[in-house]
C-alpha positions in Angstrom: 4.0 -13.6 8.9 4.0 -10.1 10.1 1.2 -8.8 12.2 -2.8 -7.1 10.6 -1.6 -3.6 12.1 2.2 -3.2 10.9 0.2 -3.8 7.7 -2.2 -0.9 8.1 0.9 0.6 8.9 2.5 0.4 5.7 -1.5 0.6 4.3 -1.6 3.3 5.2 1.9 4.7 5.2 2.0 3.6 1.3 -1.7 6.0 0.8 -0.5 8.8 2.1 2.8 8.5 -0.1 0.7 7.6 -3.6 -1.9 11.1 -2.7 1.5 13.0 -2.4 1.9 16.0 -4.9 5.7 14.5 -4.7 4.7 11.4 -6.8 4.7 12.6 -10.1 7.0 9.7 -11.7 5.1 7.6 -13.1 7.0 4.1 -12.6 7.3 5.1 -9.1 3.4 6.2 -8.6 2.9 2.7 -11.5 5.1 0.5 -8.2 3.6 1.9 -5.5 0.0 1.9 -7.0 0.6 -2.4 -7.7 2.6 -2.7 -3.7 -0.6 -0.9 -2.7 -3.1 -3.8 -4.2 -1.9 -6.0 -3.0 -1.1 -5.0 0.6 -5.1 -4.9 0.4 -5.2 -8.1 -1.4 -3.0 -9.5 2.0 -5.3 -8.0 3.3 -9.0 -9.0 2.8 -7.6 -13.0 3.1 -7.3 -12.2 6.4 -10.7 -11.5 7.5 -12.0 -14.1 5.0 
């Protein structure tokens, strides 16, 4: 399994990409939103 630093790095990257003006296609935006949410759940579970 990946370490916390790697997961945090991916989460931050996705958050930046989602906020970018280049992310205009709704399907891509939804995909990143779901992936970002899933990574957030993984991080929360690791700290419980």
